[in-house]
N, C-alpha and C positions, 0 to 999 in steps of 0.2 A: 494411593494410587487404588482406585475400583473399577470392578470388573464385575461383567454382567452373564451370565447364563442362562438357558429354562432348561428345566428336566425332561427328558424323553420317554417313550414308552418302555425301554429299557432297563431306565435305571429306576423305575417306580416301585418303592417298597422297601427301597434301599436305606439304610441309616443315614442323612446327612454327613456325619463325617467322612464316611466310606465314600459318597459320592464326589467329595472335595478333593480325596485324596486320590483317586482316579480321575478326576477333571484335571490335577495338577501334580502330576509324581514327582516332581522335583521337588516338593513340600510336603514334609511328614502326618500322620494322619493326627499325632498331639498336635503340632503345631496350628493345625486348623479348629482342633478341639479349645486350644486356649482362644482365637481368634472367635469362635463359638462364644466363648464365656465372658470374653470383654463386648461382646454386642457388635461386632465388629461384619459378621454374617447375617444377613436378612433374608427370611424366606416370603414370598410377597407383601415385604415391607416390614414383616413383622420379626421379632428375634425368634430364635427357637431353638433347644436342646438339642445335643449333638447325637440322643438317640432317636429324632423325630424322621419319622418315617414318610420321605419324599413322596409326591404324585405327580403324576403328569400334567406339564403345564407348569409346574411352580416356577417364579421366576427369583433366581438365587445370586443375591448382591454379595460380591467379595470384597472387603475395604483391606487391604495389606498394608498396614503400616509401612514408613519408611527405616531403611534397613540402619541401623545404628553403626557408626566409623567404631570398627574395634581396635584399641590398637595390640599389638604382639609385640611381646617382649623377649629379650634374649633371655635365656635362663641356663645357669653353668650345671648344666647334664652331663656327665661325662659319657663318650663317646667310642664306640670301638670300630676305632678306623682301620680300614684294610688296607686303602691306598690314598693319597693324595697328592695332587699337585698344582699349578696355579689354574687349572681350568677346572676340575674336578675333585671330588670327594666321595669317595666309597666307603659307606660306613656297613656294619653287621647291626641291624634293628634288631633289636630284645622284644621279646615277646610283651604283650601289653602296653605296647608304646604308639598312640597313633603317630601316622605320618604327617599331618598339616593340624592347623586349629580348624574345629567346626563346631555347632552347636556342642555344648556340652563339655569341649575340649579344648579350651582357649590357651591352657599352658602344660607344661609337662610334654609336650610333644617335640616330633624330631626338629621340626621346624625351630621351635623355642631353643633346643641345642646348637643347630647348625650355626644360626643367628648369634649365639655367643661365641662360638668358634671361627667362624668365617669373616665377622664382624660386618664390612660392608662390600662383601665380597659375594654376592650370590645373585643371581640373574632374576631379572624383575619380572621375567617374560608371563607368569601366574600371579601377577598382583602381590599386594601387600601379605596376604594370606599365607600362600605359595612361596615362598621365596626360593629358588632352585630346585624345587621339585618338580622332575620331567616324568616319572613315573613312580605309582605305589605298591605297598603290598598290605593286605591287611592287618588290623590292630594287632593278632593273634598269630599271625606268620613271623616266623625270624629271619633274618638273613640280609643278602647283598644287596642295598638299593644305593643308586647313581644320585649325589646333588651338583647342580651344575655352578659353579662360582661366577660365568659371566655369560650374556646373551646368545652370544656365538655357539658355546658349549653348549646351551640347551637347544638350540635351534639344529646343531648337528645331531645330536643325540636323537631329539624329539622326531628326527625325519628319518632314522633308522628305525626305530620303534614303530611308527606308521609304516615300514617297508618292511615289519616284520624281521628283521634282519639280526637283530641283538639274541646273542644266545642267552637263553634263560632256562637255565635248569633246577629243577626242584627235590626235596626229597620227603618223602612222607609214608605214614605208617596209616594203612585203610583197614577196615573192617571186614573180614572174612578171607576166605583164599581164593586169591585171583587165579585162575585156571592157565591161561594163557603167558608163556615168559614173555610177552612182548604184545602191544597193540596200539592202536589209533581210534579214538574217539573223535569222530567229526560230527559237531552237533551245534546248531547255533544257538547264542545266547541272548535271551533279553530280558527285560525287566518280569515278574512273575507277574502273572493275569490277576490275583488275588490279594496276597501278599506284597505289597510295594516296596518293603526293605530287604525282598529278597529276589535272587536272579533264577531263571530255569531255561531247560531248552525251552526255546520256542521258536518253533517253525515259522510261524509268520511274521512276528516282527522282530528276529534275533536277528545277532551278526554274527557273522561265520566265526567258528571257534575250534581249533584242533589242539588235541592235546594227545602227545604222544607219550606211552608209558613203558617200564622196563622192570621186569621183578628184579630184585636186590636179594629175597630173602621170605622164605614163608616159615610162619611160626605155626602154633597149633590152631589158630582161630584168628589170623593176622597176618597181613604180608607187606612185608617193606619194598617200598618202588622209587625208581627214579622217574621223575617227570620231566619232559622237553617240550615248553610251547611253542607252538609255529603262530599263533595269535596269542593276545594278551588281554581277555574280556575281564572283567570284573567278576570275583569268585572262579575264575575257569575252572581250576583244577577241581575244585570243593564242588561244583555243580555235577561236571563229566563223572566224575566218580560216584556220585549218588545216584546217579542216571543209571548206573552198571550195576548198583546194589553192592557197591563198596564205599560208602562214607568214610570220609578222614578222621581216626580215631579220633574223639573230643569236641569235634564239631557238632555244637548245640543246635545249628541251624538248618542244617542240610541231614545230618546224624538222627539218629531215634531217642536221642536224649540221656541213653546211659552211658555212664562214665564212671568206670571202675578205677579208675586212677588217680581222678580228683584232676584231673588238667582243667587249664585255661585255656579253652579254646581248640580250634583242629591244630594235630601234629603234622606241620608243614614248616619247610625250610629252602628260603631260597638260595640254595647253594653255591651257584656258579652265574656270573654275568658275565657276557664277553661281547664287545662291540668295538668300531674302529676309532680310536682317539680322537677328538676335535680337530686339535692343534696337526699331529705328527701325521694321521692319516693310517696309522698302524695300527693293526689288529690288540687290543688289550683285553686279558680274560682274568678274572680275581674269582678268588673261590672265597666262602665265608664257612670258618668251622663249625660242625653240629654244634645247638647248646646243649650243657649240662643235662637238661631233665628230659632230651631227646636219645642221648649218651644212655642214660639209665634206663630208659624203657626198651632200649635195644637187648640188653642186656637181662631183662626180666624173662618169665616164661611167656609168653602173649598168646 
C-alpha cells in the first residue's frame, strides 16, 4: 500500500522520520526509520536518510509492506488465578509481563499463557492477537485483569468499561509528600504532541480523564496512595500524578529517571476490580494481593 502527502509550511525543517511519525502516530518512529532504510519512502521520487530536513512542498511517498500473518502460540506459563468460571478468568498479572503480543513481544505474554490455560475457550472479538482481552494494564503494572472466555462475556464487560461502571482501584507509591488527604484530578489525556510514545494532559485533543486519590500513608519523601479510576485512559494514573508533581516511584517515562531502589518500572498495582457478572448479573469484586517487591518497599524508610 502506497500513500502520498505533501510537506506543509509548519513542518518545514523537521526530520523526515519525525514528520512521518506525526503523520501516522499509530506507527513508531523506528518503524518509519526501517522503511526509510529499506527504500520504501521517497522524497520527490528520491530515497533520503531519516535525518533529512524536509522542505515545504516536498512530495512524500510512503510504501507500507503488507503485514505478515503472525501465529500466536499457547505457552505453558504459570498464572496467578484470582477467580475463574465458564465465562471469565481473572488473573493477577506479574510485573514485566506484556498483556498481548505486539512488535518485539510475540511470546511470553499474558495472551500466550491464557491460550494454554483456556484452550479454545476465549472470546474472539479482538482477533487472533488479543483473544479474550477486554482491557489492559501496562507491562510493569501488576494486578487484577479480566479475561473473557466467550463473546457474550466480552460484550457485556466491554459495555460496562465503556460506561465507566467498572470498579477499578489501584495502589501506588508516588514521589514527594501529597498534602491533601484526598483529591480529584480532572485532566483530559491524549497523545503527547512531540513524543508520540507518551501520553499527556491534552486540553485540545485529549479525552476526558478523572482520577480520585486518597492518602494511605506518608513517608519521609514518598506517599502511599489509593486511586480509583472514573475513566480508564492509557497511562492515566501515571500521567495525572506526574502532572501534579508526584510521579509514581520507578516511573522512567513520566518521572525524573532517578531510581534509588533499582525498580522495574512504576510502583503501581491494580488491587481491586468489580463489575456485574456477564451471566448472573450480580456484582462481583475481586482483589489482588500486593506483590512482594511492593510490600518490601512499604517496610523501608521511603
